N, CA, C and O atoms as a DFTB+ gen file, in Angstrom:
532 C
 N C O
     1  1       0.752      -1.074      -0.150
     2  2       0.090      -0.014      -0.002
     3  2       0.872       1.244       0.089
     4  3       0.582       2.228      -0.592
     5  1       1.839       1.219       0.910
     6  2       2.613       2.550       1.038
     7  2       3.452       2.665      -0.390
     8  3       3.538       3.782      -0.901
     9  1       3.998       1.658      -0.965
    10  2       4.550       1.649      -2.081
    11  2       3.659       2.239      -3.286
    12  3       4.154       3.028      -4.091
    13  1       2.464       1.862      -3.358
    14  2       1.539       2.355      -4.310
    15  2       1.324       3.821      -4.043
    16  3       1.145       4.594      -4.985
    17  1       1.334       4.203      -2.882
    18  2       1.096       5.599      -2.390
    19  2       2.230       6.515      -2.976
    20  3       2.016       7.583      -3.550
    21  1       3.368       6.001      -2.773
    22  2       4.649       6.666      -3.159
    23  2       4.612       6.832      -4.789
    24  3       4.841       7.892      -5.370
    25  1       4.317       5.724      -5.350
    26  2       4.390       5.740      -6.887
    27  2       3.300       6.683      -7.480
    28  3       3.437       7.346      -8.508
    29  1       2.169       6.642      -6.660
    30  2       1.042       7.497      -7.229
    31  2       1.496       9.000      -6.991
    32  3       1.276       9.842      -7.862
    33  1       2.067       9.292      -5.926
    34  2       2.643      10.687      -5.812
    35  2       3.416      11.173      -6.829
    36  3       3.180      12.290      -7.289
    37  1       4.431      10.399      -7.303
    38  2       5.548      10.785      -8.082
    39  2       4.845      10.780      -9.627
    40  3       5.220      11.560     -10.502
    41  1       3.910       9.913      -9.800
    42  2       3.167      10.127     -11.146
    43  2       2.437      11.345     -11.175
    44  3       2.395      11.962     -12.239
    45  1       1.811      11.820     -10.096
    46  2       1.083      13.008     -10.101
    47  2       2.032      14.234     -10.132
    48  3       1.741      15.229     -10.796
    49  1       3.213      14.146      -9.377
    50  2       4.118      15.188      -9.300
    51  2       4.572      15.529     -10.836
    52  3       4.649      16.678     -11.271
    53  1       4.832      14.463     -11.512
    54  2       5.472      14.615     -13.041
    55  2       4.311      14.924     -14.029
    56  3       4.539      15.598     -15.034
    57  1       2.932      14.388     -13.729
    58  2       2.111      14.634     -14.632
    59  2       1.174      15.861     -14.321
    60  3       0.945      16.699     -15.193
    61  1       0.675      15.941     -13.145
    62  2      -0.136      16.961     -12.630
    63  2       0.370      17.559     -11.417
    64  3      -0.298      17.399     -10.395
    65  1       1.432      18.215     -11.364
    66  2       2.187      18.844     -10.323
    67  2       1.159      19.717      -9.416
    68  3       1.238      19.686      -8.188
    69  1       0.350      20.370      -9.986
    70  2      -0.533      21.285      -9.419
    71  2      -1.329      20.544      -8.206
    72  3      -1.553      21.145      -7.156
    73  1      -1.725      19.250      -8.411
    74  2      -2.564      18.394      -7.472
    75  2      -1.825      18.027      -6.215
    76  3      -2.444      17.702      -5.202
    77  1      -0.467      18.074      -6.263
    78  2       0.155      17.681      -5.096
    79  2       1.405      18.682      -4.444
    80  3       1.971      18.501      -3.366
    81  1       1.651      19.763      -5.408
    82  2       2.644      20.769      -4.960
    83  2       1.861      21.842      -4.166
    84  3       0.817      22.408      -4.491
    85  1       2.619      21.988      -3.038
    86  2       2.096      23.076      -2.154
    87  2       2.399      24.569      -2.651
    88  3       1.747      25.517      -2.213
    89  1       3.365      24.716      -3.536
    90  2       3.759      26.054      -3.922
    91  2       4.692      25.764      -5.140
    92  3       4.989      24.616      -5.471
    93  1       5.123      26.859      -5.771
    94  2       5.890      26.553      -7.029
    95  2       7.202      27.261      -6.820
    96  3       7.876      27.538      -7.812
    97  1       7.620      27.578      -5.615
    98  2       8.870      28.334      -5.398
    99  2      10.059      27.418      -5.928
   100  3       9.896      26.198      -5.937
   101  1      11.140      27.927      -6.328
   102  2      12.294      27.064      -6.700
   103  2      12.847      26.288      -5.560
   104  3      13.284      25.155      -5.760
   105  1      12.857      26.847      -4.330
   106  2      13.363      26.157      -3.156
   107  2      12.315      24.803      -2.943
   108  3      12.750      23.663      -2.779
   109  1      11.057      25.102      -2.973
   110  2      10.244      24.018      -2.684
   111  2      10.411      22.984      -3.729
   112  3      10.658      21.822      -3.406
   113  1      10.287      23.352      -4.987
   114  2      10.429      22.382      -6.143
   115  2      11.864      21.556      -5.940
   116  3      11.892      20.334      -6.077
   117  1      13.006      22.298      -5.614
   118  2      14.118      21.651      -5.602
   119  2      14.265      20.652      -4.405
   120  3      14.910      19.604      -4.456
   121  1      13.592      21.110      -3.345
   122  2      13.409      20.196      -2.229
   123  2      12.814      18.815      -2.619
   124  3      13.376      17.745      -2.385
   125  1      11.654      18.951      -3.221
   126  2      10.763      17.705      -3.669
   127  2      11.554      16.994      -4.598
   128  3      11.664      15.779      -4.431
   129  1      12.191      17.607      -5.663
   130  2      12.908      16.917      -6.625
   131  2      14.071      16.005      -6.018
   132  3      14.591      15.136      -6.718
   133  1      14.452      16.218      -4.741
   134  2      15.487      15.568      -4.101
   135  2      14.971      14.162      -3.682
   136  3      15.777      13.247      -3.511
   137  1      13.725      13.994      -3.526
   138  2      13.202      12.811      -3.001
   139  2      12.986      11.455      -3.817
   140  3      12.963      10.371      -3.236
   141  1      12.826      11.582      -5.225
   142  2      12.543      10.388      -5.970
   143  2      13.566       9.196      -5.737
   144  3      13.150       8.037      -5.743
   145  1      14.774       9.458      -5.553
   146  2      15.710       8.326      -5.361
   147  2      15.523       7.724      -3.986
   148  3      15.566       6.499      -3.880
   149  1      15.307       8.533      -2.857
   150  2      15.024       7.996      -1.552
   151  2      13.628       7.258      -1.423
   152  3      13.473       6.245      -0.742
   153  1      12.583       7.910      -2.189
   154  2      11.391       7.147      -2.330
   155  2      11.516       5.919      -3.119
   156  3      10.928       4.901      -2.754
   157  1      12.240       5.942      -4.177
   158  2      12.431       4.699      -4.953
   159  2      13.025       3.663      -4.207
   160  3      12.699       2.489      -4.386
   161  1      14.050       4.082      -3.211
   162  2      14.576       2.998      -2.317
   163  2      13.654       2.398      -1.362
   164  3      13.799       1.220      -1.035
   165  1      12.695       3.138      -0.880
   166  2      11.547       2.509       0.052
   167  2      10.652       1.743      -0.828
   168  3      10.167       0.704      -0.379
   169  1      10.374       2.116      -2.007
   170  2       9.504       1.246      -2.913
   171  2      10.372      -0.107      -3.032
   172  3       9.934      -1.214      -2.722
   173  1      11.469       0.105      -3.451
   174  2      12.383      -1.188      -3.745
   175  2      12.256      -2.022      -2.458
   176  3      11.848      -3.172      -2.625
   177  1      12.525      -1.652      -1.258
   178  2      12.365      -2.372       0.076
   179  2      11.167      -2.943       0.121
   180  3      11.156      -4.154       0.343
   181  1      10.063      -2.346      -0.043
   182  2       8.665      -2.685       0.143
   183  2       8.306      -3.831      -0.956
   184  3       7.626      -4.823      -0.695
   185  1       8.791      -3.578      -2.044
   186  2       8.531      -4.644      -3.038
   187  2       9.367      -6.007      -2.746
   188  3       8.811      -7.103      -2.827
   189  1      10.630      -5.881      -2.430
   190  2      11.487      -6.869      -2.020
   191  2      10.864      -7.693      -0.842
   192  3      10.803      -8.921      -0.777
   193  1      10.392      -6.737       0.124
   194  2       9.675      -7.457       1.302
   195  2       8.471      -8.305       0.962
   196  3       8.201      -9.381       1.496
   197  1       7.743      -7.670      -0.034
   198  2       6.426      -8.539      -0.341
   199  2       6.929      -9.788      -1.212
   200  3       6.318     -10.853      -1.113
   201  1       7.945      -9.680      -1.995
   202  2       8.256     -10.930      -2.681
   203  2       8.898     -11.916      -1.816
   204  3       8.850     -13.114      -2.095
   205  1       9.631     -11.371      -0.543
   206  2      10.231     -12.375       0.279
   207  2       9.068     -12.891       1.198
   208  3       9.107     -14.036       1.647
   209  1       8.254     -12.217       1.414
   210  2       6.974     -12.642       2.254
   211  2       6.264     -13.739       1.561
   212  3       5.845     -14.744       2.136
   213  1       6.151     -13.500       0.313
   214  2       5.347     -14.481      -0.527
   215  2       6.136     -15.687      -0.728
   216  3       5.543     -16.746      -0.938
   217  1       7.420     -15.646      -0.687
   218  2       8.478     -16.930      -0.715
   219  2       8.770     -17.347       0.535
   220  3       9.447     -18.371       0.624
   221  1       8.360     -16.701       1.704
   222  2       8.674     -17.127       3.118
   223  2      10.136     -17.143       3.285
   224  3      10.711     -17.997       3.960
   225  1      10.738     -16.168       2.649
   226  2      12.171     -15.972       2.823
   227  2      12.517     -15.055       4.079
   228  3      11.765     -14.130       4.386
   229  1      13.613     -15.322       4.756
   230  2      14.068     -14.690       5.954
   231  2      14.421     -13.149       5.635
   232  3      14.318     -12.260       6.481
   233  1      14.820     -12.958       4.395
   234  2      15.078     -11.530       4.053
   235  2      13.814     -10.480       4.163
   236  3      14.080      -9.278       4.166
   237  1      12.709     -10.826       4.235
   238  2      11.482     -10.114       4.587
   239  2      11.643      -9.197       5.750
   240  3      11.264      -8.026       5.746
   241  1      12.237      -9.808       6.760
   242  2      12.382      -9.004       7.939
   243  2      13.308      -7.897       7.816
   244  3      13.025      -6.832       8.366
   245  1      14.429      -8.032       7.128
   246  2      15.358      -7.121       6.682
   247  2      14.757      -6.075       5.935
   248  3      14.839      -4.926       6.370
   249  1      14.086      -6.345       4.728
   250  2      13.431      -5.357       3.899
   251  2      12.436      -4.439       4.568
   252  3      12.374      -3.241       4.290
   253  1      11.644      -5.041       5.474
   254  2      10.523      -4.475       6.234
   255  2      11.152      -3.424       7.140
   256  3      10.715      -2.275       7.192
   257  1      12.153      -3.838       7.825
   258  2      12.830      -2.933       8.952
   259  2      13.460      -1.888       8.207
   260  3      13.214      -0.724       8.524
   261  1      14.260      -2.144       7.234
   262  2      14.996      -0.997       6.450
   263  2      13.981      -0.183       5.738
   264  3      14.235       1.021       5.701
   265  1      12.922      -0.563       5.183
   266  2      12.008       0.251       4.499
   267  2      11.127       1.148       5.398
   268  3      10.832       2.300       5.079
   269  1      10.722       0.546       6.547
   270  2      10.005       1.443       7.386
   271  2      10.960       2.407       8.070
   272  3      10.558       3.561       8.217
   273  1      12.109       2.101       8.484
   274  2      13.059       3.148       8.964
   275  2      13.388       4.235       8.020
   276  3      13.575       5.384       8.421
   277  1      13.466       3.893       6.749
   278  2      13.691       4.828       5.729
   279  2      12.338       5.918       5.616
   280  3      12.355       7.131       5.403
   281  1      11.309       5.105       5.818
   282  2       9.906       6.009       5.870
   283  2       9.937       7.077       7.018
   284  3       9.587       8.250       6.885
   285  1      10.390       6.518       8.118
   286  2      10.357       7.440       9.222
   287  2      11.341       8.728       9.097
   288  3      11.125       9.856       9.540
   289  1      12.488       8.264       8.373
   290  2      13.616       9.388       8.012
   291  2      13.108      10.375       7.160
   292  3      13.243      11.579       7.380
   293  1      12.438       9.829       6.044
   294  2      11.970      10.817       5.045
   295  2      10.869      11.532       5.421
   296  3      10.682      12.620       4.876
   297  1       9.949      11.053       6.411
   298  2       8.868      11.831       6.839
   299  2       9.419      12.860       7.924
   300  3       8.786      13.901       8.105
   301  1      10.467      12.627       8.582
   302  2      10.944      13.658       9.508
   303  2      11.409      14.733       8.730
   304  3      11.022      15.877       8.971
   305  1      12.397      14.423       7.594
   306  2      12.938      15.389       6.759
   307  2      11.735      16.283       6.066
   308  3      11.917      17.485       5.873
   309  1      10.619      15.700       5.738
   310  2       9.686      16.395       4.926
   311  2       8.855      17.303       5.985
   312  3       8.585      18.472       5.712
   313  1       8.522      16.786       7.032
   314  2       7.851      17.590       8.171
   315  2       8.694      18.848       8.573
   316  3       8.169      19.955       8.684
   317  1       9.975      18.632       8.776
   318  2      10.782      19.785       9.196
   319  2      10.938      20.737       8.324
   320  3      11.027      21.917       8.664
   321  1      10.994      20.295       6.976
   322  2      11.030      21.419       5.879
   323  2       9.910      22.182       5.906
   324  3       9.999      23.409       5.934
   325  1       8.582      21.464       5.901
   326  2       7.220      21.909       5.876
   327  2       7.051      22.997       7.091
   328  3       6.588      24.123       6.906
   329  1       7.440      22.560       8.205
   330  2       7.322      23.560       9.398
   331  2       8.203      24.768       9.278
   332  3       7.800      25.890       9.585
   333  1       9.466      24.515       8.808
   334  2      10.376      25.754       8.696
   335  2       9.890      26.731       7.602
   336  3      10.197      27.923       7.623
   337  1       9.156      26.203       6.692
   338  2       8.875      27.003       5.524
   339  2       7.228      27.323       5.289
   340  3       6.734      27.685       4.221
   341  1       6.534      27.105       6.514
   342  2       4.994      27.341       6.637
   343  2       4.162      26.549       5.508
   344  3       3.042      26.951       5.193
   345  1       4.726      25.439       4.919
   346  2       4.033      24.735       3.977
   347  2       2.541      24.365       4.175
   348  3       1.745      24.430       3.239
   349  1       2.231      24.023       5.264
   350  2       1.111      23.357       5.742
   351  2      -0.049      24.457       5.650
   352  3      -1.241      24.190       5.502
   353  1       0.412      25.530       5.744
   354  2      -0.689      26.844       5.877
   355  2      -0.815      27.485       4.461
   356  3      -1.328      28.596       4.329
   357  1      -0.368      26.814       3.473
   358  2      -0.514      27.296       2.021
   359  2      -1.838      26.809       1.407
   360  3      -1.736      26.193       0.346
   361  1      -2.759      26.951       1.793
   362  2      -4.257      26.689       1.162
   363  2      -4.319      24.999       1.104
   364  3      -3.794      24.184       1.863
   365  1      -5.088      24.807       0.018
   366  2      -5.491      23.354      -0.097
   367  2      -4.355      22.412      -0.333
   368  3      -4.323      21.317       0.229
   369  1      -3.465      22.797      -1.114
   370  2      -2.318      22.032      -1.272
   371  2      -1.410      21.974      -0.219
   372  3      -0.654      21.002      -0.237
   373  1      -1.277      22.884       0.828
   374  2      -0.709      22.685       2.117
   375  2      -1.285      21.656       2.911
   376  3      -0.559      20.961       3.622
   377  1      -2.727      21.459       2.858
   378  2      -3.453      20.441       3.470
   379  2      -3.063      19.205       2.842
   380  3      -2.898      18.259       3.612
   381  1      -2.868      18.992       1.534
   382  2      -2.466      17.846       1.014
   383  2      -1.138      17.453       1.382
   384  3      -0.938      16.263       1.624
   385  1      -0.253      18.233       1.454
   386  2       1.233      18.060       2.048
   387  2       0.997      17.577       3.507
   388  3       1.661      16.625       3.918
   389  1       0.139      18.150       4.263
   390  2      -0.022      17.715       5.700
   391  2      -0.575      16.309       5.692
   392  3      -0.240      15.468       6.526
   393  1      -1.451      16.087       4.700
   394  2      -2.178      14.597       4.730
   395  2      -0.933      13.622       4.339
   396  3      -0.725      12.583       4.967
   397  1      -0.138      14.036       3.269
   398  2       0.994      13.234       3.003
   399  2       1.869      12.947       4.103
   400  3       2.338      11.813       4.198
   401  1       2.123      13.759       4.876
   402  2       3.040      13.596       5.911
   403  2       2.347      12.728       7.130
   404  3       3.048      11.945       7.771
   405  1       1.266      12.854       7.360
   406  2       0.440      12.151       8.359
   407  2       0.308      10.653       7.839
   408  3       0.401       9.709       8.624
   409  1       0.076      10.476       6.420
   410  2      -0.153       9.078       5.974
   411  2       1.227       8.483       5.897
   412  3       1.258       7.270       6.108
   413  1       2.327       9.047       5.651
   414  2       3.511       8.440       5.715
   415  2       4.109       8.085       7.215
   416  3       4.769       7.084       7.496
   417  1       3.770       9.004       7.984
   418  2       4.030       8.527       9.433
   419  2       3.186       7.374       9.697
   420  3       3.747       6.333      10.038
   421  1       2.024       7.404       9.599
   422  2       1.002       6.231       9.771
   423  2       1.297       4.966       9.218
   424  3       1.156       3.914       9.842
   425  1       1.740       5.059       7.952
   426  2       1.949       3.803       7.238
   427  2       3.306       3.189       7.771
   428  3       3.430       1.980       7.963
   429  1       4.261       4.057       7.985
   430  2       5.482       3.522       8.530
   431  2       5.321       2.928       9.950
   432  3       5.813       1.847      10.271
   433  1       4.589       3.722      10.784
   434  2       4.238       3.337      12.117
   435  2       3.489       1.886      11.975
   436  3       3.970       0.909      12.549
   437  1       2.373       1.786      11.242
   438  2       1.768       0.507      11.219
   439  2       2.564      -0.587      10.753
   440  3       2.552      -1.691      11.298
   441  1       3.305      -0.277       9.680
   442  2       4.036      -1.431       9.020
   443  2       5.187      -1.777      10.003
   444  3       5.433      -2.967      10.200
   445  1       5.933      -0.782      10.653
   446  2       6.959      -1.203      11.444
   447  2       6.458      -2.014      12.793
   448  3       7.171      -2.864      13.327
   449  1       5.264      -1.684      13.240
   450  2       4.717      -2.356      14.428
   451  2       4.314      -3.624      14.019
   452  3       4.507      -4.535      14.824
   453  1       3.729      -3.923      12.808
   454  2       3.376      -5.169      12.368
   455  2       4.568      -6.091      12.174
   456  3       4.443      -7.300      12.370
   457  1       5.798      -5.514      11.766
   458  2       6.881      -6.279      11.472
   459  2       7.458      -6.721      12.659
   460  3       7.783      -7.904      12.766
   461  1       7.663      -5.770      13.747
   462  2       8.292      -6.094      14.842
   463  2       7.504      -6.959      15.728
   464  3       8.103      -7.743      16.464
   465  1       6.149      -6.892      15.734
   466  2       5.260      -8.048      16.352
   467  2       5.317      -9.453      15.616
   468  3       4.857     -10.440      16.191
   469  1       5.883      -9.556      14.340
   470  2       5.824     -10.718      13.657
   471  2       7.315     -11.086      13.494
   472  3       7.596     -11.951      12.664
   473  1       8.136     -10.595      14.100
   474  2       9.638     -10.825      13.783
   475  2      10.109     -12.127      13.868
   476  3      10.908     -12.582      13.049
   477  1       9.552     -12.922      15.049
   478  2      10.020     -14.440      15.157
   479  2       9.396     -15.196      14.011
   480  3      10.016     -16.125      13.492
   481  1       8.235     -14.853      13.606
   482  2       7.768     -15.600      12.376
   483  2       8.366     -15.364      11.065
   484  3       8.367     -16.174      10.138
   485  1       8.950     -14.017      11.056
   486  2       9.643     -13.560       9.786
   487  2      11.124     -14.068       9.676
   488  3      11.646     -14.280       8.582
   489  1      11.770     -14.251      10.869
   490  2      13.024     -14.704      11.085
   491  2      13.017     -16.097      11.340
   492  3      12.597     -16.368      12.465
   493  1      13.357     -17.072      10.637
   494  2      13.459     -18.455      10.878
   495  2      14.396     -18.994      12.074
   496  3      14.149     -19.967      12.786
   497  1      15.549     -18.134      12.143
   498  2      16.448     -18.269      13.167
   499  2      15.873     -18.003      14.637
   500  3      16.350     -18.562      15.625
   501  1      14.844     -17.134      14.691
   502  2      14.122     -16.931      15.925
   503  2      13.100     -18.090      16.113
   504  3      12.802     -18.339      17.281
   505  1      12.589     -18.748      15.250
   506  2      11.729     -19.871      15.354
   507  2      12.535     -20.988      15.950
   508  3      12.131     -21.665      16.895
   509  1      13.751     -21.158      15.325
   510  2      14.684     -22.276      15.885
   511  2      14.998     -22.073      17.307
   512  3      14.896     -23.024      18.082
   513  1      15.366     -20.937      17.706
   514  2      15.828     -20.513      18.963
   515  2      14.616     -20.667      19.908
   516  3      14.751     -21.232      20.993
   517  1      13.503     -20.194      19.522
   518  2      12.251     -20.388      20.490
   519  2      11.829     -21.906      20.598
   520  3      11.271     -22.325      21.612
   521  1      12.144     -22.797      19.407
   522  2      11.698     -24.099      19.661
   523  2      12.870     -25.034      20.495
   524  3      12.666     -26.085      21.101
   525  1      13.923     -24.438      20.355
   526  2      14.986     -25.097      21.262
   527  2      14.963     -24.834      22.707
   528  3      15.320     -25.648      23.558
   529  1      14.507     -23.606      22.944
   530  2      14.338     -23.097      24.334
   531  2      13.087     -23.497      25.048
   532  3      12.884     -23.112      26.199
């Protein structure tokens, strides 16, 4: 789900920027233009996690933890920029930016909580040590 939201955002950014951009200043656009690689990294982690989960591979735990950690990091960077530049107060698109920040934080929180609560199932080494103990 988070991977789909990220891809949708960038499709809109490049095809209909006015739907997701809070403003058109050079500073804001340059800041946003710095995110595709990092967001792509998160998407790659989540896709690899999904593949690993489907195959019941132990790498799922790694990809989920790395992907959610990157999500928290990017959310923090985005929120700080938005607070420092008053982005949330810039009309309807500022509200869109706030919603993106909240959704990113919520998605990373839910996914990291799920990952941590299922870590023993995701890591076969954890199952063996539990069975032996």
